[in-house]
N, C-alpha and C positions, 0 to 999 in steps of 0.2 A: 440644534447639535453641529458641531464644525466636523468636513471630511479630514480625519486625520488618521485613518486606518491604511497602512500602505499592506500589499503583499505582492512580495520579489518572489517572482520564478524563474530559474534561468532556463533558458531555450533547449529543448533537445538535448538535454545537457550532456546525457553519455556521448553521443555523436559529437556532439559539439567541441566535446574535451578531445576527442579522437581527431577533429580537423585541426584542431588547438595545434597536437604535437605532432601532426604530420602535413604539412603546407601542404603537399600533393592530394590529400583529400577534401580542400575546400572547393565548395563550389559542386563538388560531386555526389550521386546517390550511395550513401555509406550506410552498412547496418553492423550494431554491434552482436555478436553472435553467431550461430552458425547452423545449427540443427533449427533452434527457436532463434527467431528475431526477438533480440532485449530492449534494444531501441533503435532507431531510425532515425536520419537527417531530416531537413525540411524536405531536402533535393530529392529523396527518397519518398517521404511521404504524399510528395506531388503525384506518383504513380502510385498510390493506395498503399502502401509498404506499412505496416503498423507493430507496436509492440505485442511480442504475444504470437504471432504468423508463423506456421511454421516457413522453413528457411526455404522449400523449395518452390512452396506458394508464391513467398516474396520475388523470388529469382523470375519465377513466371511472369509477376507483373511486372517487374523492371530488370532485365536481362542484363544491363550496363553494373547493376547492385553490387557493391564491392563491400565484402563480410572483412569486420575487423576483430579481433581475439578479447577484445578490451584492456582497459591500464586500468584495474581496481583501486590501488593506492593513488593513484593520480586522480579520481573522481571523487575519494573522500576528502584529499588534502584541499582543490578547489574548491569543493562543497563547503567545508567548514569555512574557507580565505573568505568567500562572499558573505555568509554567515557574518562574519566579524568585521566588516564594512557595515554591514545594518548598524552592528552592534555601536558603532562611532559616532552614532546621532541618537539612540537613546537605549536606555537598560530595559526596555521594553519590548521584548525580542520572544517571540515565539516560534519556535522552528518546528514544522511539521513533518520535514522528508528531508533526504540529504540535499535538495536543491531547490527548498522553497521555505518562506517564513512570512508569519505575518509580525509586524511592529506600528505601534503608537508613538507617535510623534507629537503630541497635545501639548508636553510639557516641555519641548527642546524649540519650538519655533523662535522663540527668542534669540535662541544662539544659532541656531543654522537657514532660518528663514521658513518659508512656509512650506508644507507638506508635499505640494507640488514641485518647490525647487529643492528639498530634501532627497525626492525620488528621483529628480536627473541627474543630481549630484552622486547618489547611490549606484545608478546607471551607466554614468561616466566612468568613475573609481573603475566597477568594475568592468568595464570594457578597457581601460587603461592598464589597468595593473594587473588582470588577470586574464585578458583577451575573450571574455566569452559575453555572448547577448544576454540581456534578464529584461523580461519584460515584468513591467509594475503598475499594480491599479494602487488607485488611493478615493477612497469612498469613505462614508460615515458608519458602516457596519462589516464584519468581519467577512461574512456572507458574499455583498457587493463589493468589497475590495478584490476578493477573489473573482469572482466573475470578470471586473473590470480588468485584471491581470489577464484572463483568457483572450478579450477583446483587444488587448492589446498587442498580444501575437502577433510575429515574432518580432524581437527587439524594440518594444514599443512602451508608451506611458501613456495610460488613461487616467484623467481625473473625475470623478463623478461630481457632479455639484449638487449639493444636497435639494437645493431648490427645484430641479429637474431629475430626481432620482427614480422616481415612478417612471416617467417616460421612457427614460433612458434603458429601466429593465424590462419593462412589458413589451418591447420592441424586440427582446431578444429570443433564442431558440431556448424552449425550458429544458432542454440537456444543459445547458449551461447550469443548473440548480444545481447546490449541493444537495446530494443525495438523489439525483435522478440518472440509474444508469439504464440499459440499455431493456430491461423488462418493463421497469417503470413508465419509459418513455413510449414504448409499445402499448400501453395499457392507457395510457391517456392520448396516444394518437388514436384510440378504438371510440374517442369520445370527440374527436377533430379538435384533441388539445395539441399544438407544435408551440406555440409562443408561451412565454410566462405571463404576459398578460390576459392570454385566453383560459389559463390555469386561476388567474385571480378572479378571472370573472365568474367560475363554476361555481353553482348553488355547493353548500357546503354537505348538503345529505349527498348528492351526488359523490362527489369527490369522495366523501367517506365511505361509501359503497363500493368505489371501484379498489381504493387503498388501503381501507383499514383507518379507525379513528385517530392512533396515533401517525402515521405517516401523513395523512390528510392535514391533521391538526400544524404540524411543522409546515410542510411545502405550502400550505394557505399563508400562515405567518411569512414563511423568504419571500414570497411573492409580493408583499408590501412592504419588504426590507425592513420588516420586525424580527431582531436579532441582536438578545441583549449580551451575547458573550464577550466577556473581556477578554483584552490579552493575557494569557497563561505562562508566567515565565518559568514555573517549574512543572510545566508537563509531564506526566506520565503514561506510559500505555497502560489502558484498560484490558489489552488483550497481550497475547503473543503469539502469532503465528508464522508460518510458512508456507510456500506453495511450490509445486512443481510443475513446468508447462511440459508436457508429453511428446510435445506432434500431434500424431494420432496413432495411440496404441490399441490394443486389444484388450479389452474391461476382462484382465483374467489375474488370478493370483499370484503368475507369477512377474505381472508389471505394478500389481496392486501392492504386494505384503512388504517388499523390498523401498517401494518408493513411501507408502506410510511412516516405514521406520525410520529411513531415513529425516521424512519432514519432523518426526515426532524427536529424533536425538537434536537436531537442530534447537527446537522448540524448551525441551526438557533440559537442555545444557544452560539455558541462556535463562529460565526459571531457576535453577539449582544454583547459579552464580549470584543471581541477588536475593536467595533465599524466600522464593516465593512459590507458590503453588496453586493452581488455578480449580475449580470446582466443574465448571461447565465445558464440554470438549464439543466444537463444529466441526465438522466436514463440508468440504463443497468438491462437485463432482461437475466436472464440465464435459460436453458430450462435444462429439466432432463438428457441431452446427455452430457451436459457440454458445449455444444454451448451458444452461447450470443449474443446479439443484443442491441445497445445503439440506444439513439434517442434523440436530443437536442434541446432548443429552446432559443434566443436572446430576452430579454425582452429590454421595453424603458426605464424600472427603477430598477435601482439595489434594490433585496429584500433581508429582514432577516429576517422576520416573518414568523414563523412555519408554519402557515395554509396558506400562499398564496404558500412557497415552497411546502407544502402537495398538494395542490389542481393541482398547475401545473405540477409537478410530476405525480398524479394519471391521469392527460390528458393525458401526452406521454405515460404512460403506456399503456394505453386503447389501441391508437392509434398504440401501437406495438403490442397488440395483435389483433386488427382488420387485421393487415397485415399480423398475422401469425396463422391462425386458425386453422390450424392442429396442433398448441402445447396447452395441456391442462393442462400440469405439470410445474410448477417453480421450480428451485432450488435456485436460487438466486436472489434479487434485491439490487439494488444498487443507489444512490441518489449523484451528486456531482454538486456545485454550484460555478462557476468561473467566470473570468472576473470581479476580485473584485475592490473595491472601497473603499474610507474612507467615514465612513456616521458617523459624530460626531453628529447631529442630525437629524430628521427625516424633510424634506422640503415637506410643506401641498402646495396643490394644490388644485383648486377651481372646483367644481364638475361639472360636464358636461353633467350626465344623462348617463352616457356610459353602455354598458352593463357590463364592465370589471373592474369597480371600487372596486370590493372588493379586486382583486389582486392589484390594484397600490398603492404602499405604502402612496404615498402621500394625497389619498382621504382621506375621513372620516372614511370609514371603514376600509381600509387598515390601518390608523393612530391608530383606536380602536383596533385594531388587534395586532400592535405592541407594545401598550400600555399594553394588555393584555400578551405579553410575557415577560414583561423589569418588570411586577410583578410577576410572576412567576420567573424571575430569582433571583428576589430580594430575595424571599424564599428560594431556595433553596441555594443560596449564602450563606444562616444564618442556614438551619436545614438541609440540602442535597437535593443529586437529587430526592431520592424518596420521600421526602415531599410532593408534588406538582405534577399532570401532568396532560393528557389528558384523558377524561373517557376511550374513545376507546383504547387508548392504556395501560393503567392503566389496563383494564376488561380483557385485552387480555392473562393474566398468563405468566407461568414461559416459557424463551426465550431458544432457543439452543445454544445462544452464550450470554454469561453472560456481562453487561453493561461496567463493570470493564475491560474485554479483549479490548471491543471496543475503550476505551479510550486510552489505548495504542498507539494503531494505529492512535488517533486522537491527538495527544499532541501535534506535533508540528505545528499548527496553532498559 
């Protein structure tokens, strides 16, 4: 099987756009954001500045750091333009975020040249037509193509020969693998595993006892580049989520309540716009040391009403805090709604006098909440998002992360 899968990833995208729009920023350490770093240029990353970091900490690491507010419409415009360049070389393009996509060029080599030539052409066009750097990885599978694009950064091309792919793969750090985050990396580190090759050599039982059966099976397969996934041009989100980086805030109701309602409002409005609801609600709480805990519940009925999502998320967060009484400071809150299903119309149900009726979408009160949300949706459709909102959210004040930035991450649903 030939290496025909491309993974194209715009480099330090938000920061690169800012340096494109203002030439005086080129070559300087910059960060998009203020209270929280939303994105950092490579010059800033050299000092240890990272996305999600509190602005004060970033400034301590890099005193000459320049903060810029962000041009969100330009991010969307330029991200779309870069993906359209890929579309010129194959109909098999799977966009996975605003600034990255997979493409399969197996059927167009006779028109445009080898995958390596196509990748180089894409890189040149993105640079010449848009003024942005982009890294491209070329490999036999999606997993390895994504890793190759990371190896190619910044602004490079990495083509992995199928004949030598395992030797290439096994020398790389384990954190480059899809699904290996800080927590999994730390667990593997306790077993002396720091490279993909060391993970591949682990006995199956040892890996399973460390990570569980599902994760161990997946990572073991990927360590040998066994990845059967094809390009999915009709890709749809399996969940709807939103998160809020808080810097460092006390874990109090005054902080948690308005934040969760704002997140639920963003998620609920997106679900209702697509006539979709979800049965599983997950929250993520990140502490001041950047470690995090997730907690979820599966519901009997799918929900999309903002108030219902808010109340369930608040209860889940309270349970997390109760289980970790030693934690008094939080740095991030997130909500995700999954197990999605179509909900073209709300199905009403008889009142049974149960205590949870306010959270049941088909109950009298649940239906009232849904109707109120739909009325707000119509006002926003006509007059804009800021035209109307929940009082606790509107009165909360300025946010560390602008809603326009959140919308870029949420636009795929």
